DSSP file (Angstrom, degrees, kcal/mol; ACC not computed):
  #  RESIDUE AA STRUCTURE BP1 BP2  ACC     N-H-->O    O-->H-N    N-H-->O    O-->H-N    TCO  KAPPA ALPHA  PHI   PSI    X-CA   Y-CA   Z-CA
    1    1 A M              0   0    0      0, 0.0     2,-0.5     0, 0.0    22,-0.1   0.000 360.0 360.0 360.0 148.7  -28.7    0.8   -8.1
    2    2 A V  E     -a   25   0A   0     22,-2.5    24,-2.6    13,-0.1     2,-0.4  -0.979 360.0-167.6-120.2 115.5  -26.2   -1.5   -9.8
    3    3 A F  E     -a   26   0A   0     -2,-0.5     2,-0.4    22,-0.2    24,-0.2  -0.846   4.5-172.9-105.8 137.5  -25.4   -4.5   -7.5
    4    4 A S        +     0   0    0     22,-2.4    -2,-0.0    -2,-0.4     0, 0.0  -0.994  26.1 165.1-130.3 139.2  -22.6   -6.9   -8.1
    5    5 A A        +     0   0    0     -2,-0.4    -1,-0.1    22,-0.1    22,-0.1  -0.058  36.7 160.1-127.8  26.3  -21.6  -10.1   -6.4
    6    6 A N        -     0   0    0      1,-0.1     3,-0.1    24,-0.1    42,-0.1  -0.140  35.8-171.7 -58.5 140.9  -19.2  -11.1   -9.2
    7    7 A L  S    S+     0   0    0      1,-0.3     2,-0.3    24,-0.0    -1,-0.1   0.435  87.9  23.7-102.1  -9.5  -16.5  -13.6   -8.7
    8    8 A Q  S    S+     0   0    0     23,-0.0    -1,-0.3     2,-0.0     2,-0.3  -0.971  75.9 171.7-148.3 145.3  -15.1  -12.6  -12.2
    9    9 A E        -     0   0    0     -2,-0.3     2,-0.5    -3,-0.1    23,-0.0  -0.971  33.9-128.0-151.7 166.3  -15.7   -9.4  -14.0
   10   10 A T  S >  S-     0   0    0     -2,-0.3     3,-0.9    22,-0.0    -2,-0.0  -0.694  80.4 -55.3-121.5  77.6  -14.6   -7.5  -17.1
   11   11 A L  T 3  S-     0   0    0     -2,-0.5    -2,-0.0     1,-0.2    79,-0.0   0.453  81.4 -90.1  72.4   4.3  -13.5   -4.0  -16.0
   12   12 A G  T 3> S+     0   0    0      1,-0.1     4,-1.8     3,-0.1    -1,-0.2   0.833  72.0 155.0  68.5  31.7  -16.8   -3.1  -14.2
   13   13 A I  H <>  +     0   0    0     -3,-0.9     4,-2.7     1,-0.2     5,-0.2   0.882  65.4  55.3 -63.6 -39.8  -18.3   -1.6  -17.3
   14   14 A S  H  > S+     0   0    0      1,-0.2     4,-2.1     2,-0.2    -1,-0.2   0.905 110.9  43.4 -65.1 -40.3  -21.9   -2.1  -16.3
   15   15 A W  H  > S+     0   0    0      2,-0.2     4,-2.5     1,-0.2    -1,-0.2   0.818 111.9  54.7 -76.4 -26.4  -21.6   -0.3  -12.9
   16   16 A Y  H  X S+     0   0    0     -4,-1.8     4,-1.8     2,-0.2    -2,-0.2   0.944 109.8  47.0 -64.0 -47.2  -19.6    2.5  -14.6
   17   17 A E  H  X S+     0   0    0     -4,-2.7     4,-0.8     1,-0.2    -2,-0.2   0.898 112.3  51.2 -60.6 -40.3  -22.5    2.9  -17.1
   18   18 A G  H ><>S+     0   0    0     -4,-2.1     5,-2.8     1,-0.2     3,-1.1   0.924 107.3  52.0 -61.9 -44.9  -24.9    2.9  -14.2
   19   19 A A  H ><5S+     0   0    0     -4,-2.5     3,-1.7     1,-0.3    -1,-0.2   0.844 101.1  62.7 -61.1 -33.3  -22.9    5.5  -12.3
   20   20 A L  H 3<5S+     0   0    0     -4,-1.8    -1,-0.3     1,-0.3    -2,-0.2   0.784 108.3  42.1 -63.0 -25.6  -23.0    7.7  -15.4
   21   21 A V  T <<5S-     0   0    0     -3,-1.1    -1,-0.3    -4,-0.8    -2,-0.2  -0.026 128.1 -94.4-112.5  29.8  -26.8    7.8  -15.1
   22   22 A D  T < 5S+     0   0    0     -3,-1.7     2,-0.4     1,-0.2    -3,-0.2   0.661  73.4 148.4  71.9  21.1  -26.9    8.3  -11.3
   23   23 A A      < -     0   0    0     -5,-2.8    -1,-0.2    -6,-0.1    -2,-0.1  -0.740  49.6-123.3 -83.4 133.1  -27.3    4.6  -10.3
   24   24 A I        -     0   0    0     -2,-0.4   -22,-2.5     1,-0.0     2,-0.3  -0.628  25.0-137.7 -75.9 125.4  -25.6    3.9   -7.0
   25   25 A P  E     -a    2   0A   0      0, 0.0     2,-0.4     0, 0.0   -22,-0.2  -0.627  16.5-169.7 -84.1 144.5  -23.0    1.1   -7.3
   26   26 A M  E     +a    3   0A   0    -24,-2.6   -22,-2.4    -2,-0.3    16,-0.2  -0.890  20.8 171.5-132.9 102.8  -22.8   -1.6   -4.7
   27   27 A M  E     -b   42   0B   0     14,-2.9    16,-2.4    -2,-0.4     2,-0.1  -0.844  34.9-113.2-119.1 145.0  -19.7   -3.7   -5.3
   28   28 A P  E     -b   43   0B   0      0, 0.0     2,-2.4     0, 0.0     5,-0.1  -0.490  36.1-112.7 -71.4 147.5  -17.8   -6.4   -3.4
   29   29 A D  S    S+     0   0    0     14,-2.2    16,-0.3    -2,-0.1     2,-0.3  -0.431  88.4  80.7 -80.8  67.0  -14.4   -5.4   -2.2
   30   30 A R  S >> S+     0   0    0     -2,-2.4     3,-1.1    14,-0.1     4,-0.6  -0.908  70.4  29.3-155.0 178.8  -12.6   -7.7   -4.5
   31   31 A L  T >4 S-     0   0    0     -2,-0.3     3,-0.7     1,-0.3     4,-0.3  -0.220 123.4 -36.4  58.2-150.3  -11.4   -8.0   -8.1
   32   32 A S  T >> S+     0   0    0      1,-0.2     4,-1.7     2,-0.1     3,-0.8   0.598 126.3  85.4 -79.3  -8.3  -10.6   -4.7   -9.7
   33   33 A Y  H <> S+     0   0    0     -3,-1.1     4,-3.1     1,-0.2    -1,-0.2   0.861  78.2  65.8 -59.1 -34.3  -13.5   -3.1   -7.8
   34   34 A S  H << S+     0   0    0     -3,-0.7    -1,-0.2    -4,-0.6    -2,-0.1   0.854 111.8  32.9 -58.2 -35.3  -11.2   -2.6   -4.8
   35   35 A E  H <4 S+     0   0    0     -3,-0.8    -1,-0.2    -4,-0.3    -2,-0.2   0.712 123.6  45.8 -92.3 -21.4   -9.1   -0.1   -6.8
   36   36 A M  H  < S+     0   0    0     -4,-1.7     2,-0.3     2,-0.1    -2,-0.2   0.835 100.7  68.8 -90.0 -35.5  -11.9    1.3   -8.9
   37   37 A A  S  < S-     0   0    0     -4,-3.1     5,-0.1    -5,-0.2    45,-0.0  -0.609  79.7-118.6 -94.3 144.5  -14.7    2.0   -6.4
   38   38 A L    >   -     0   0    0     -2,-0.3     3,-2.2     1,-0.1     4,-0.3  -0.466  35.9-109.3 -69.0 150.9  -14.8    4.5   -3.6
   39   39 A P  G >  S+     0   0    0      0, 0.0     3,-1.6     0, 0.0    -1,-0.1   0.817 115.3  64.4 -55.2 -33.4  -15.0    2.9   -0.2
   40   40 A E  G 3  S+     0   0    0      1,-0.3    38,-0.0    38,-0.0    -2,-0.0   0.665 104.3  47.5 -67.4 -13.3  -18.6    4.1    0.3
   41   41 A F  G <  S+     0   0    0     -3,-2.2   -14,-2.9   -15,-0.1     2,-0.3   0.327  97.3  87.9-108.7   6.5  -19.7    1.9   -2.6
   42   42 A L  E <   -b   27   0B   0     -3,-1.6    -8,-0.0    -4,-0.3   -16,-0.0  -0.793  54.3-166.2-103.7 147.5  -17.9   -1.3   -1.5
   43   43 A Y  E     -b   28   0B   0    -16,-2.4   -14,-2.2    -2,-0.3    -2,-0.0  -0.906  42.3 -77.0-124.2 159.5  -19.2   -4.0    0.7
   44   44 A P    >   -     0   0    0      0, 0.0     3,-1.8     0, 0.0     4,-0.3  -0.301  36.6-134.3 -59.6 132.0  -17.2   -6.8    2.4
   45   45 A S  G >  S+     0   0    0    -16,-0.3     3,-1.9     1,-0.3     4,-0.2   0.831  99.4  68.3 -54.8 -37.1  -16.3   -9.6    0.0
   46   46 A E  G >  S+     0   0    0      1,-0.3     3,-0.6     2,-0.2    -1,-0.3   0.701  83.4  74.1 -63.5 -16.3  -17.3  -12.3    2.4
   47   47 A W  G <  S+     0   0    0     -3,-1.8    10,-0.3     1,-0.2    -1,-0.3   0.816 115.6  18.0 -63.5 -28.6  -20.9  -11.3    2.1
   48   48 A T  G <  S+     0   0    0     -3,-1.9    -1,-0.2    -4,-0.3    -2,-0.2   0.000  79.9 123.7-136.0  30.6  -21.1  -12.8   -1.4
   49   49 A E  S <  S-     0   0    0     -3,-0.6     2,-0.3    -4,-0.2    -3,-0.1   0.833  93.0 -18.6 -61.9 -31.1  -18.2  -15.2   -1.7
   50   50 A N  S  > S-     0   0    0     -4,-0.3     4,-2.3    -3,-0.1     5,-0.1  -0.929  81.7 -85.3-161.5 177.8  -20.7  -18.0   -2.5
   51   51 A F  H  > S+     0   0    0     -2,-0.3     4,-2.6     1,-0.2     5,-0.2   0.887 125.0  52.1 -65.9 -38.9  -24.4  -18.6   -2.1
   52   52 A D  H  > S+     0   0    0      2,-0.2     4,-2.1     1,-0.2    -1,-0.2   0.909 109.7  50.1 -62.7 -40.5  -24.0  -19.9    1.5
   53   53 A A  H  > S+     0   0    0      2,-0.2     4,-2.1     1,-0.2    -2,-0.2   0.910 109.8  51.3 -63.3 -41.8  -22.1  -16.8    2.5
   54   54 A Y  H  X S+     0   0    0     -4,-2.3     4,-0.9     2,-0.2    -2,-0.2   0.942 109.0  50.1 -59.3 -47.1  -24.8  -14.7    0.9
   55   55 A L  H  < S+     0   0    0     -4,-2.6     3,-0.4     1,-0.2     4,-0.3   0.892 111.8  48.9 -59.1 -39.4  -27.5  -16.5    2.9
   56   56 A H  H  < S+     0   0    0     -4,-2.1    -1,-0.2     1,-0.2     3,-0.2   0.864 123.0  32.2 -66.5 -36.5  -25.5  -16.0    6.1
   57   57 A H  H >X S+     0   0    0     -4,-2.1     4,-2.0   -10,-0.3     3,-1.1   0.249  82.3 115.1-106.1  10.4  -25.0  -12.2    5.3
   58   58 A R  H 3X S+     0   0    0     -4,-0.9     4,-2.9    -3,-0.4     5,-0.2   0.863  73.9  56.7 -52.7 -41.0  -28.3  -11.6    3.5
   59   59 A D  H 3> S+     0   0    0     -4,-0.3     4,-2.2    -3,-0.2    -1,-0.3   0.862 108.3  47.9 -61.4 -34.5  -29.5   -9.2    6.3
   60   60 A K  H <> S+     0   0    0     -3,-1.1     4,-2.2     2,-0.2    -1,-0.2   0.893 111.3  49.9 -72.1 -40.2  -26.4   -7.1    5.8
   61   61 A V  H  X S+     0   0    0     -4,-2.0     4,-2.2    -7,-0.2    -2,-0.2   0.947 113.8  45.8 -61.2 -48.6  -26.8   -7.0    2.0
   62   62 A V  H  X S+     0   0    0     -4,-2.9     4,-2.7     1,-0.2     5,-0.2   0.916 111.2  52.4 -62.1 -44.1  -30.4   -6.0    2.4
   63   63 A A  H  X S+     0   0    0     -4,-2.2     4,-2.5    -5,-0.2    -1,-0.2   0.887 109.5  49.5 -60.5 -39.3  -29.6   -3.3    5.0
   64   64 A Q  H  X S+     0   0    0     -4,-2.2     4,-2.5     2,-0.2    -1,-0.2   0.906 110.3  50.0 -67.9 -40.2  -26.9   -1.8    2.7
   65   65 A I  H  X S+     0   0    0     -4,-2.2     4,-2.4     2,-0.2    -2,-0.2   0.937 112.1  47.8 -61.8 -45.9  -29.4   -1.7   -0.2
   66   66 A V  H  X S+     0   0    0     -4,-2.7     4,-3.0     1,-0.2     5,-0.2   0.914 110.0  53.5 -60.7 -43.1  -32.0    0.0    2.0
   67   67 A N  H  X S+     0   0    0     -4,-2.5     4,-1.7     1,-0.2    -2,-0.2   0.928 109.7  47.3 -57.9 -46.8  -29.3    2.4    3.2
   68   68 A Y  H  < S+     0   0    0     -4,-2.5    -1,-0.2     1,-0.2    -2,-0.2   0.912 113.9  47.9 -61.8 -41.9  -28.4    3.4   -0.3
   69   69 A M  H >< S+     0   0    0     -4,-2.4     3,-0.9     1,-0.2    -2,-0.2   0.918 114.0  45.3 -66.1 -43.5  -32.0    3.8   -1.3
   70   70 A E  H 3< S+     0   0    0     -4,-3.0    -1,-0.2     1,-0.2    -2,-0.2   0.760 120.7  39.8 -72.4 -23.9  -32.9    6.0    1.7
   71   71 A N  T 3X S+     0   0    0     -4,-1.7     4,-1.4    -5,-0.2    -1,-0.2   0.041  74.8 124.7-113.9  24.8  -29.8    8.1    1.4
   72   72 A F  T X4 S+     0   0    0     -3,-0.9     3,-0.7     1,-0.2     4,-0.3   0.907  76.0  47.8 -51.8 -49.7  -29.7    8.5   -2.4
   73   73 A D  G >4 S+     0   0    0      1,-0.2     3,-1.3    -4,-0.2     4,-0.3   0.896 110.1  52.3 -62.3 -40.1  -29.7   12.3   -2.3
   74   74 A D  G 34 S+     0   0    0      1,-0.2     3,-0.4     2,-0.1     4,-0.4   0.732 105.2  57.2 -67.9 -21.5  -26.9   12.4    0.3
   75   75 A L  G <X S+     0   0    0     -4,-1.4     4,-2.7    -3,-0.7    -1,-0.2   0.458  78.4  93.5 -88.6  -1.5  -24.8   10.1   -1.9
   76   76 A Q  H <> S+     0   0    0     -3,-1.3     4,-2.2    -4,-0.3    -1,-0.2   0.867  83.0  51.5 -63.6 -37.3  -24.8   12.3   -5.0
   77   77 A V  H  > S+     0   0    0     -3,-0.4     4,-2.0    -4,-0.3    -1,-0.2   0.936 113.6  45.0 -63.7 -45.3  -21.5   14.1   -4.1
   78   78 A S  H  > S+     0   0    0     -4,-0.4     4,-2.5     1,-0.2    -2,-0.2   0.880 110.7  54.3 -65.3 -37.7  -19.8   10.7   -3.6
   79   79 A L  H  X S+     0   0    0     -4,-2.7     4,-2.5     2,-0.2    -1,-0.2   0.886 107.2  50.4 -64.4 -38.1  -21.4    9.4   -6.8
   80   80 A E  H  X S+     0   0    0     -4,-2.2     4,-2.3     2,-0.2    -1,-0.2   0.909 110.6  49.4 -65.5 -41.0  -20.0   12.4   -8.7
   81   81 A K  H  X S+     0   0    0     -4,-2.0     4,-2.5     2,-0.2    -2,-0.2   0.891 110.3  52.1 -62.1 -39.4  -16.5   11.7   -7.2
   82   82 A Q  H  X S+     0   0    0     -4,-2.5     4,-2.5     2,-0.2     5,-0.2   0.932 109.5  48.0 -63.2 -46.0  -16.9    8.1   -8.3
   83   83 A R  H  X S+     0   0    0     -4,-2.5     4,-3.0     1,-0.2     5,-0.2   0.923 111.9  50.0 -60.2 -44.5  -17.7    9.1  -11.9
   84   84 A T  H  X S+     0   0    0     -4,-2.3     4,-2.6     2,-0.2     5,-0.3   0.922 110.6  49.7 -61.2 -45.0  -14.8   11.5  -12.0
   85   85 A K  H  X S+     0   0    0     -4,-2.5     4,-2.9     2,-0.2     5,-0.5   0.934 114.6  44.0 -59.6 -47.9  -12.4    8.7  -10.7
   86   86 A L  H  X>S+     0   0    0     -4,-2.5     5,-2.3     1,-0.2     4,-1.8   0.925 114.5  49.2 -65.2 -44.4  -13.6    6.2  -13.3
   87   87 A N  H  <5S+     0   0    0     -4,-3.0    -1,-0.2    -5,-0.2    -2,-0.2   0.910 120.6  35.9 -60.2 -42.9  -13.6    8.7  -16.1
   88   88 A K  H  <5S+     0   0    0     -4,-2.6    -2,-0.2    -5,-0.2    -1,-0.2   0.916 128.0  28.9 -79.4 -45.4  -10.1    9.9  -15.3
   89   89 A E  H  <5S+     0   0    0     -4,-2.9    -3,-0.2    -5,-0.3    -2,-0.2   0.714 132.8  16.7 -95.2 -22.9   -8.3    6.7  -14.2
   90   90 A F  T  <5S+     0   0    0     -4,-1.8    -3,-0.2    -5,-0.5    -4,-0.1   0.677 123.8  39.8-126.6 -26.0  -10.0    3.8  -15.9
   91   91 A F  S   <S+     0   0    0     -5,-2.3     2,-0.4    -4,-0.0    -2,-0.1  -0.142  88.4 102.0-125.2  39.4  -12.1    4.9  -18.9
   92   92 A S        -     0   0    0     -4,-0.2     3,-0.2    -6,-0.1     4,-0.2  -0.941  53.3-157.1-122.1 144.0  -10.0    7.6  -20.5
   93   93 A G     >  +     0   0    0     -2,-0.4     4,-2.9     1,-0.2     5,-0.2   0.300  66.9 107.4 -96.1   8.3   -7.8    7.4  -23.6
   94   94 A A  H  > S+     0   0    0      1,-0.2     4,-2.6     2,-0.2     5,-0.2   0.898  78.3  46.7 -57.3 -46.9   -5.7   10.4  -22.4
   95   95 A A  H  > S+     0   0    0     -3,-0.2     4,-2.1     1,-0.2    -1,-0.2   0.910 114.2  48.8 -64.5 -40.9   -2.5    8.4  -21.5
   96   96 A L  H  > S+     0   0    0     -4,-0.2     4,-2.5     2,-0.2    -2,-0.2   0.932 112.0  48.2 -62.9 -45.8   -2.7    6.4  -24.7
   97   97 A Y  H  X S+     0   0    0     -4,-2.9     4,-2.6     1,-0.2    -2,-0.2   0.905 110.3  51.8 -62.1 -41.2   -3.1    9.6  -26.8
   98   98 A D  H  X S+     0   0    0     -4,-2.6     4,-1.4    -5,-0.2    -1,-0.2   0.895 110.8  48.7 -62.1 -40.0   -0.2   11.2  -24.9
   99   99 A T  H  < S+     0   0    0     -4,-2.1    -2,-0.2     2,-0.2    -1,-0.2   0.917 112.0  48.2 -66.1 -43.2    2.0    8.2  -25.7
  100  100 A I  H  < S+     0   0    0     -4,-2.5    -2,-0.2     1,-0.2    -1,-0.2   0.905 109.5  51.6 -64.2 -42.3    1.0    8.2  -29.3
  101  101 A K  H  <        0   0    0     -4,-2.6    -1,-0.2    -5,-0.2    -2,-0.2   0.812 360.0 360.0 -64.7 -29.4    1.7   11.9  -29.7
  102  102 A G     <        0   0    0     -4,-1.4    -3,-0.1    -5,-0.2    -1,-0.1   0.426 360.0 360.0  65.8 360.0    5.1   11.2  -28.1
């Protein structure tokens, strides 16, 4: 798993790299993650807005981690869709190459 509670990030490279090697991403529904991640890999932002919020929602964070671990095999189809989305929409040079070729 790759877990993030980031309040700032730089394009989500670490969880992209994790997804490439079958690590399940668990991302807050904020920052660029909202547009990059499939819904099944997002959790509500308020769970980790700050440390007090995390302490309040810790049981939900833990439950989601356990859910991902117990359902790893069932999540493989979604993980492949996630990799495809990231490869195509966020980590591809295709649009740049097309512009350069003109």
